[in-house]
C-alpha positions as CSV (number, residue, x, y, z in Angstrom):
1,X,0.0,0.0,0.0
2,X,1.2,3.5,-0.9
3,X,1.2,6.3,1.6
4,X,-0.3,9.5,0.2
5,X,2.0,11.8,2.2
6,X,0.9,14.9,0.3
7,X,-2.6,14.4,1.6
8,X,-1.6,14.0,5.3
9,X,-2.7,16.7,7.6
10,X,-3.6,16.7,11.3
11,X,-7.3,16.4,12.1
12,X,-9.6,14.6,14.6
13,X,-8.2,11.2,13.5
14,X,-4.7,11.9,12.3
15,X,-1.6,13.1,14.1
16,X,1.8,13.7,12.5
17,X,5.0,13.3,14.5
18,X,8.7,13.4,13.5
19,X,9.7,10.8,16.2
20,X,8.3,8.4,18.8
21,X,7.8,9.5,22.4
22,X,5.2,10.2,25.1
23,X,3.3,12.6,22.8
24,X,2.6,9.7,20.4
25,X,1.2,7.6,23.3
26,X,-0.9,10.6,24.5
27,X,-2.4,10.9,21.0
28,X,-3.2,7.2,20.8
29,X,-4.9,7.5,24.2
30,X,-6.9,10.5,23.1
31,X,-7.9,8.6,19.9
32,X,-8.9,5.5,21.9
33,X,-11.1,7.8,24.1
34,X,-12.7,9.5,21.0
35,X,-13.2,8.0,17.6
36,X,-10.0,6.2,17.0
37,X,-7.2,7.4,14.7
38,X,-3.6,7.1,13.5
39,X,-0.3,8.6,14.3
40,X,2.2,8.9,11.5
41,X,5.8,8.9,12.7
42,X,8.4,10.3,10.4
43,X,6.2,13.1,9.1
44,X,6.5,16.8,9.9
45,X,3.5,19.0,10.8
46,X,3.4,20.3,7.3
47,X,3.0,16.8,5.9
48,X,6.5,16.5,4.5
49,X,8.4,13.2,4.9
50,X,11.3,13.3,7.3
51,X,11.5,9.5,7.8
52,X,12.4,7.6,11.0
53,X,15.3,5.2,11.7
54,X,14.1,1.6,12.4
55,X,16.2,-1.0,14.0
56,X,15.3,-4.7,14.3
57,X,13.5,-4.2,17.6
58,X,12.2,-0.6,17.2
59,X,8.6,-1.4,16.5
60,X,8.4,-4.1,19.3
61,X,9.9,-1.6,21.7
62,X,7.4,1.1,20.8
63,X,4.5,-1.3,21.1
64,X,5.7,-2.5,24.5
65,X,6.0,1.2,25.7
66,X,2.4,1.9,24.5
67,X,1.1,-1.2,26.3
68,X,2.9,-0.4,29.5
69,X,2.0,3.3,29.7
70,X,-1.8,2.9,29.0
71,X,-4.5,1.5,31.1
72,X,-6.4,-0.5,29.9
73,X,-3.5,-1.4,27.6
74,X,-3.7,-0.3,24.0
75,X,-2.5,-2.7,21.4
76,X,-2.4,-0.7,18.2
77,X,-2.0,-1.8,14.6
78,X,1.2,-0.9,12.9
79,X,2.1,-0.3,9.2
80,X,5.4,0.7,7.8
81,X,5.6,2.7,4.6
82,X,8.6,3.5,2.5
83,X,8.1,6.9,1.0
84,X,10.9,8.8,-0.8
85,X,13.3,6.1,0.5
86,X,12.4,7.0,4.0
87,X,10.5,5.0,6.6
88,X,7.1,6.3,7.9
89,X,5.4,4.3,10.6
90,X,1.6,4.4,11.0
91,X,0.3,3.4,14.5
92,X,-3.5,3.1,14.4
93,X,-5.9,2.5,17.2
94,X,-9.7,2.1,17.1
95,X,-12.1,3.7,19.5
96,X,-11.8,1.7,22.7
97,X,-14.9,-0.2,23.9
98,X,-13.9,0.3,27.6
99,X,-13.4,4.0,28.4
100,X,-11.6,6.0,29.6
101,X,-8.1,4.9,28.6
102,X,-5.4,6.6,30.6
103,X,-1.8,7.5,29.9
104,X,0.2,7.3,33.2
105,X,-3.0,8.0,35.1
106,X,-4.1,11.0,33.0
107,X,-7.0,11.0,30.6
108,X,-7.1,12.7,27.1
109,X,-9.7,13.3,24.5
110,X,-9.1,14.3,20.8
111,X,-10.8,17.5,19.8
112,X,-10.3,18.7,16.2
113,X,-6.5,18.4,15.7
114,X,-5.3,18.4,19.3
115,X,-5.3,16.4,22.5
116,X,-7.0,17.8,25.6
117,X,-6.4,16.5,29.1
118,X,-9.6,15.7,30.9
119,X,-10.1,16.6,34.6
C-alpha cells in the first residue's frame, strides 16, 4: 500500500510526529477515548516526509511502551511505509470499547486536531 503523504494533515483522527515519544502515546490514548485514529511517525506537521530510523526491535519496543503506559493497555495496529526512500510508521488505534483509557494515570480526548487533558 502506498502512503499519500501529500494528503496527510492533522485532524480529529490523524496526528503527525517526527519521532516516537510520550506525545505519540498521548495521541493514541486520546484517539482511543474518542473515535480512533492514526499517528504517522516520520512526518513533519506540514506533511513533508522526514523519515524515521528503524532497528530490528524498534517497533516491538514502541508497542511495549504503548502497552505499559496505557490503562487498559492499548495494542495498536502498525504499518510501515517506505516513502521517498524514508520509513514512515503508522500506528493506528480504534475507539476503545472500555473507556476511559489513561496514559500514566491521565486522561485525554481528541478535539479537532489536538489532544486535551480531561479533569
